[in-house]
C-alpha positions in Angstrom: 18.0 -14.0 -2.8 16.8 -16.9 -5.1 16.9 -15.4 -8.5 14.5 -17.9 -10.0 11.8 -17.4 -7.3 9.3 -15.0 -9.0 7.5 -13.9 -5.8 10.8 -13.2 -4.0 12.1 -11.2 -7.0 8.9 -9.2 -7.5 8.4 -8.4 -3.8 12.0 -7.2 -3.5 11.7 -5.0 -6.5 8.4 -3.7 -5.1 10.1 -2.9 -1.8 12.7 -0.8 -3.6 9.9 1.1 -5.3 8.2 1.7 -1.9 11.5 3.0 -0.4 11.9 5.4 -3.3 8.3 6.5 -3.0 8.9 7.1 0.8 12.0 9.2 0.0 10.0 11.2 -2.6 7.1 11.8 -0.1 9.5 13.0 2.6 11.6 15.2 0.3 9.1 16.6 -2.0 5.8 16.6 -0.1 7.1 16.9 3.5 4.8 14.0 4.4 6.1 11.7 7.1 3.2 9.9 8.8 1.3 8.2 6.0 4.5 7.5 4.1 6.0 5.8 7.1 3.0 3.5 7.3 3.5 2.7 3.6 7.2 2.1 4.1 6.6 -0.3 7.0 4.0 -2.5 5.3 5.4 -2.2 1.7 8.8 -3.5 2.7 7.4 -6.0 5.1 5.8 -8.0 2.2 9.2 -9.1 0.9 10.7 -9.6 4.3 7.9 -12.0 5.2 8.3 -13.8 1.9 12.0 -14.2 2.7 11.1 -15.6 6.1 8.7 -18.0 4.5 11.4 -19.3 2.1 13.5 -20.0 5.2 10.5 -21.5 7.1 11.1 -24.5 9.4 7.9 -26.3 8.3 5.1 -26.2 5.8 2.9 -24.6 8.5 5.6 -21.9 9.2 5.9 -21.2 5.4 2.1 -20.8 5.1 2.0 -18.5 8.2 4.7 -16.2 6.9 3.1 -16.1 3.4 -0.3 -15.2 5.0 1.4 -12.3 6.9 2.9 -11.1 3.6 -0.5 -11.3 2.0 -2.0 -9.1 4.8 0.9 -6.6 4.5 0.2 -6.3 0.8 -3.5 -5.7 1.5 -2.5 -2.9 3.9 0.0 -1.5 1.4 -2.9 -1.2 -1.1 -4.9 0.8 1.5 -2.1 3.3 2.2 -1.4 3.7 -1.6 -5.1 4.6 -2.1 -5.1 7.0 0.8 -1.9 8.7 -0.6 -3.5 8.9 -4.0 -6.9 10.2 -2.8 -5.2 12.9 -0.7 -3.1 14.0 -3.7 0.3 13.1 -2.1 1.0 10.9 -5.1 -0.4 11.4 -8.6 -2.6 9.0 -10.5 0.3 7.7 -12.7 2.4 6.8 -9.7 -0.4 5.3 -7.8 -1.6 3.2 -10.8 1.9 1.8 -11.3 2.5 1.0 -7.6 -1.0 -0.4 -7.2 -0.5 -2.6 -10.3 2.8 -4.0 -8.9 1.2 -4.6 -5.5 -1.7 -6.4 -7.1 0.7 -8.7 -9.0 2.5 -9.6 -5.8 -0.9 -10.1 -4.1 -2.0 -12.5 -6.8 1.2 -14.5 -6.6 1.0 -14.8 -2.9 -2.7 -15.6 -3.0 -2.1 -18.3 -5.6 0.7 -20.0 -3.5 -1.5 -19.9 -0.4 -4.5 -21.3 -2.2 -2.4 -24.1 -3.7 -0.9 -25.0 -0.4 -4.3 -25.0 1.4 -5.9 -27.1 -1.4 -3.1 -29.7 -1.0 -3.7 -29.8 2.8 -7.5 -29.7 2.7 -8.7 -30.5 -0.8 -12.4 -30.1 -0.2 -12.3 -27.0 2.1 -13.3 -23.4 1.5 -11.0 -20.6 2.7 -10.8 -16.8 2.7 -8.4 -16.1 -0.3 -10.3 -13.7 -2.6 -10.5 -14.4 -6.2 -7.8 -12.1 -7.6 
């Protein structure tokens, strides 16, 4: 892992938190379906960022980052579901959602910068985070 790459570092740390949340949900709440969805997408963010870092081209890099962005959006969804169904408390959900939002903003910023360099006058679908 590149220690100086902020998005790699933060997405890895977030994945560790997601794994621990999954273990908690299984052990303490006997919840296995929603938590599995969270585990899958929450750890996929960092995995796709790692793939992007090893990308074979600029296009490959952008593609993998875009997948990581979508996985982070999905993670946001499952965290809100788990919060609103009381499987995780507000404190835990706020903390996880804040970390996820930080990763989303980093990925979104990288994607936006890359797309602006490729197509300086174009509009694209990266929300203002």
